[in-house]
Structure formats: C-alpha cells, structure tokens
N, C-alpha and C positions, 0 to 999 in steps of 0.2 A: 536671855538665850545666848549664848555661846557663838561667834559669829563661825567658830570651825564647825557646829552641826552641820549634818548630810541632810537634813530633813528640806523638802522641796517648799520653797513660797506657801504661804496659808497655812502652814500643819501638817502634819502628818495625815496619810491617807488611809485610810482601809484595804485589806486585799482584795483584789477581782473574784466574785466567786463564779468559778467555770462553771461548775454543774447549772446554774441558773442561767449562766452565757447558753449552754449546749442547750437547755429545754429550750430558750427562746429561739434558736434558730432552728430546732426542730419543730415547733409549732409554727413557724414561717414556713418552713418547705410544706409541711402538711398544708397549712391553706394554699400556699402555689401550684401542690398536685390538684387539691380539690377543683381549683379555679379553671387546670388546663383541664380536668376531666368535665367540668360542666362545659367548658368551651367544646370540648369535642362530640360530646353529646349534643349538644346544642345544633352544631355543625352536619352531624349524620341526621338531626330532626329537618333541616332544611334540605340538603340536597338528597334528593331521590333520582334513581336510574331507573327509567323504564325501558322493555326489551319488547321489541316486536320479532316473531319468525315471520318464513312467508307463506305460512298457513293462519296467520294472523291479521286484523287490522288494529290498531293503535287508535283509542280516544283521550285527549289530554283536554282537562276541564279546567278552565279558572274558574277559582269557588269567587271570587270577588265580582266579575262581570257577569258569569252563568255561560262564558263561551266556550263552545268543545272544538277542539281540532281535531278532525278525521287524518290520522296517518296510514296510508295505505302501504309503504315503501318497508321494508325491514331493516331492523338495524337498533341503533342506543340511543332514545332520548334522554336529556337529563334535563330535571325541572325541579321548580322550588316547590319541598314536600308542606310547607304551611299554607302558601297561595291555591296548590294544585293539587287535583287529583291524576293517577293516569289507569285507565282501563285498556282492557283486551280481550277481543270478540274473537273467535272462531268465523272463519268466511269459508273454510272446506266444506264440503256436501257430507250431509248429516242425516242419520237414518234412524228413522222414529219405527221403533219395533212395537207395534201391538198384539203380540200374540200369544197361547197360550190361554190355559183358565184363567189366570189372575187379570191378565194384560185387554183379552181380546174385547170385542163390542159386542154388546146383548142388543138386540135389535129387532123390536114390537111391531111385527108386518103388517098391511092394512086389514088384515081379515083376523088378527088376533094371535097369532103363533110368534115364539121368541124362537130367534137364530141368531146363533152366536157365528161370529165373524171376525177372522183376524184380518189384520190390515199391516201395511209397510208402506214409509212414506217418507220420502226423501226430499231433503229442502236444505237451503243453503240461506244466510242472511247475505241481504244486498251489500258489501263493504263500501259503497259509497253513500248509505245512507246508515252508518254505525252510530252517528248522532242520535238519530230518529228512533235507532233500536235502543238506545242508552236510556232515551228520555221515556219512550212507553213502556219499556219492559224492565229497565235496571241493568245492572253491570251485570257480569258474570254469565251464567247459562240460563236467566231467567226466560229468555225469549223462545227457550228448546221446548219448556212445561206451559208458560201463560199463556203462551197463543199458540205453537205449533199443536202440541198435544190436547188439549183441552177443547181449542176451537175447532179442529179436525175432526176429533171425534164427536164432538156434537154436530157439524155439518153430514157427517157420514149417517148417523142415526136417522136426521132428517130426509135425506134424499134416497137412502138405502129402504128406510122405513115406509114407501112410498111403494114398494112391492110385495104381491102376493108371497105365500107362502110358495106355491106353487112354480113364481117367478123366479123366487130365487134359486131353481135349480138352473135356470137357463143363463151360461155365461154371459152372453151378449147383454141379456138386460142388466145382470148386475154390472158389468163393464160400464154401461152405458151412464148408471149410477154413480159410479165412481168417476166417471169424466167430468161431470158435473160436479162433485165434490172438488175435486181436482181446480176446474175453471173458478168457482164459487172462492175457493178459498186463495187462488190467488189476487182476485179481485179485492179481497177483503184485507189480505194480511200484504200486500204491497204497499200500502201505505205505512206501515209498520216494519218496512226494511228487511220482510221475511217472503222467500222465492220459493214455491213447492214446486220441485222440478216432477216427483211421480209420485202415483198412489197406487198402489196394487195390493190385489186380495192371495196370498201365497198359496192358499188352499181354498177347497170347496168348504162351504158352510157347514154347521151342525145342528141338525134340528131332535125332536124327542123322536127316541128310538121306534115307539109303534108308529109316527107319521113319518118318519124315514124309509121305513121299511114299507109302505104303502107307494111312495114316491118315486122310490127305487126298481120297484115292479112297472109303473106304468112310464117310467122315462129310461129306462133300462136300455131302450134300441137307441134313444136318441143323446144319452148322455156321452155313449163313445164317442160322438163327434163332435157333441161340445166341448169335451173335456180337450181332445185334440185340438178344437180353437183356441180353446184356452190357455193351453200349452204354449200354442206358436203367439200368441200373443202376449204371454207370458216371458217367453225366448226373445221375442221383439224387445219386452219393455228392460229385460236384463240385459240386452245387446244398447239398449239407449241408455241405462245406468253403468254398462262398462265404458262405453264412449264418453259421457258425461266424467266419470272417475278418471281416466284417461286424457281426458283433457283438461282438466284440473290440474293433474302431475304435470303435465307438460306447463299450463300457464306458471305453476310454481316454481319448476325447474326454470323457465324464462324469466321468473321475476328475480331468483338466485344470480342466473348468467347476467342478468342487467344490472344488478346491483355492484357484480364482481367487475364487470367492463367500466360502469363509472369510477370503480375505484382507481383500477388501470390508466384512465382518461386523466384522472387529477393528477396522479403521479405521473402521468407524461408529462402533463403541462407545467407540473411545477418543476421537472426535469428540464423541458425548454425553455422555461424561465430563469433557468440557473444558467443556462449555456449562453443564453443572450447576453445577459448580466457580465459575463466571465468575456463574451466579443465584445460588449461595449467598454469593457476596462481594458482590454487588451489592444482596440483601435486607439484609446484615449492615452495611454500610455507611447504608443507608437506615433501618433500624432505628433506630441510635444516634443519626444524626443527627435523627431526628425525636423519639427520647426527649431526647435534648437540648436540643432545641429547646422541648420541652413542657414541661423542668424549668425550663430559662431563663422560660418566660411563666409557667409557677406563680410563679415566685421574684419578678417584676415585679407581678404580680396581689398576692401577698399584700401587698408593700411598698406599693402605692396602696391598698391596704384599712386598713392599718394607718396610712398618712396621714393618709387622710378617717377616720378612726375619731379620730386627736387633734384633725383641725379640729373635729370634731362635739363632742365632750368640750369645746375653748375654748369654742366657740359657746355650749354648754350651760351653761358655766360663766358666759360673761357673760350670758347671759340670767337666769341665777338672783340674777346681781348687782345686775341694773339694775330687777330686781323689788322691791327694797325701798326705803328712804330715800338710800340710794347713788344709786339710779337715778334718783329725780325728781330730787335735787340736781344730778345730771349735766345733766339735760334743763332744769333753770333756767336752766345755768350758760352753757347752749347758747344759751336763748334771749336771756339778757343779752349774748354775744356780737353777735348778730344784731341785739340794739336800738341798740346802739351805731355802729352799722355806718349808722343811720337819720338822716337831717336833719328837722325840723319845722317847719314857718313854717306863719303864721296869723294872724288879729286877733281880739282879744277884743270880747267887747259885753258892758256890764255895764249894770246896772238897779240900782238902791238899794245900791249898793255891791257885786255879787255878781255873778261870772260865771255867766249863763243859757245861752250857745251858744258855741262856737268851731267856727269855720268853717276849715275845710283849703282852703288856698290853694294851696299847691305842687305841682308835676308830681312830685319828686323821689320824694314819700313814697309816690307813687301807687304808681311801679316797685316798691317795696319789698315790698309785697304788701299784700293789702286785709286780711287779719287783723292785719297789724303797726298800721294806720291806727286801727282801730277801739279 
C-alpha cells in the first residue's frame, strides 16, 4: 500500500447505514414511551383520592390489617389504591317510602282479614358507627335495603297483625302498634349503626270493599274524631320530621363553616409564623450590626486614649526636661535669637568721661517690645 493512501488504519470502512440507525433510534423511543406509559398507569393505580362531603362519612379500609378508619370531617383523603379501599356512606336523614299498591304492606289481622297499610320510615346512619355499618351491610346503600326496609316491614307485619279488622279503624290502636314497631326497630338496628327517626302511616288502611262498607257504617260517627286525632298526630310527626331535617341542615352548615374556620386558622398561624421569623431575622441583623458598631467605636476610643496618653507622656517628659539647667539654657538661647533681630539707635551723653544717660530715639526698637528696650 502506498504511503500517500487516504484510507484509515485498519483498511477501508463500510459506509454507515442511516436508515438502520433511524430504525434503531425509533425503536428505542417506542420502548421508552411504553415504559413511561406503564409508570404512569402504575402510579395512577397506586394513588387514589377519596372525597367526603358534609352529608357523608368516609371509611378508609386497610386491606392488609383489616383496620377501618372513620372520617367524619368533609374533605379529600389520598390513599394507596393497592393496599386500601375508600367508601362513603350517607349520614343524612333518609326516607323509606312503602306506599302504593306495589310497595305497601299486606297485613293479616288476628281474625284473618287482609289489610293493606302504607308506611313511611325516616332513618339515618350513625356516623360514629360507619365501620360497623360497612361490616354488617357492606358498602354503598346496602344498609338501606338489607336492614331498614326488610326488617321494618317484618316488624310492622308482626305488630300490626296483632290487631283485629275492626281495631284497624281505630287510629290510636294503629299508632300504638307503630310506636312498638319503632321502639323494637331502634333496639335491634342500633347495634348495626342504624337509627330509626320515625315511622308513620300516611293514610288510612284499605280493606276489602264489602267489609269496608260495613265498618264505615258502624264507625262513621267515631271516624271523624279519630281522623282528626290522627291528623293532629301526623301534623306533630311532620313537625318533628321538619325539625329534624332543619337540624340536619344546620349541622351540615356548621360542619362546613367549621371546616372553613379551621382553614383560616391554619392560614393565620402560617402568616404569624412567617412574621415571627421575619422579626427574629431583623432582630438578629440589628443586634449584630449594633455589636459591630459598638466594637468599632470601642477600638477607636481605645486608639484615641492610647494616642492622648502618649502625647501626655511626651509633654510630661518635655516639662521635666525644661525644669533643669537645660531648660534655662533653652530660654536664654531663645532670648538671644530675639535680640539678634533687634536694632538699637541712640545718642550718648557723657560727663567727665562716662555715660550717664542713654536716650532711645528710634521707633523700630519700640516695635520689638518694651521688655527688650529696657
């Protein structure tokens, strides 16, 4: 091979197949996208969000331990969808309507007659026993039918079946049996987390037409009074029902307002904590700055004091030096310097060969000072 060859060491190389490279990269991206989709689906299967309104109670079930947590406060709860389940049950007042030809009760009286009775039942779930309701009835609305409807229908048949056909026209005797049904239902259903609020017969029972005509003629006079009494009782029960409904609405409003107030308290506490931290930081900055300024002033004062002490010592040494013979010599030397700058003019007068008087005539000498001319 010639030394001038441009081929790389190792021999000629094959050209790169770009189509194959693109296919490889495209295939890798597809696998990456598939992995991301799997991760997202897995994350969504784990993270679940349960919501509880003011009219509901939540139950969080741990599938591993079987522990149930009752959540009475409205809000949002995040839980693990693999190890837990979340249920909600209504805690407001419910109405069970057993009226009409399909839903009313067929009662067999003690004397063998068939009487058709309409019933209306108002009930609710005990929010503090929501876990018991789940265990006994299962999730959802099972407690409404499994216990409330079927059990109360059975109780009503038993108690109302103790009346004779004629006694069914007496509203006071019917209502007494309804009261017993109400009491028995609460005693039995309270263990399952269900509270019966009221049981009423909204309208008079229905009999066979032939027998009904006979009873009507016999009891026509008394029926008007009994019906008025029944209406009064029904009105009282409606009033009580309305009172319960309004009380429930009030309780729901209170719960919602309490939740809002708790949120505002949390926000206020967070704001207060932020202000406290800002105040602490300002205090720290101010304290450190003041200490630094005090330290600088202290050092500056110490320097001035040391300088003044040195100057005082120098003055003291100078004073001590001037107190001795050297001081007097320095004064004489300074006085001699002053005298060199003085010009003296005058006219001597002599008598008998000596000078008796000297008169000073020149002005320049007087400018030097009276002390120097004397």
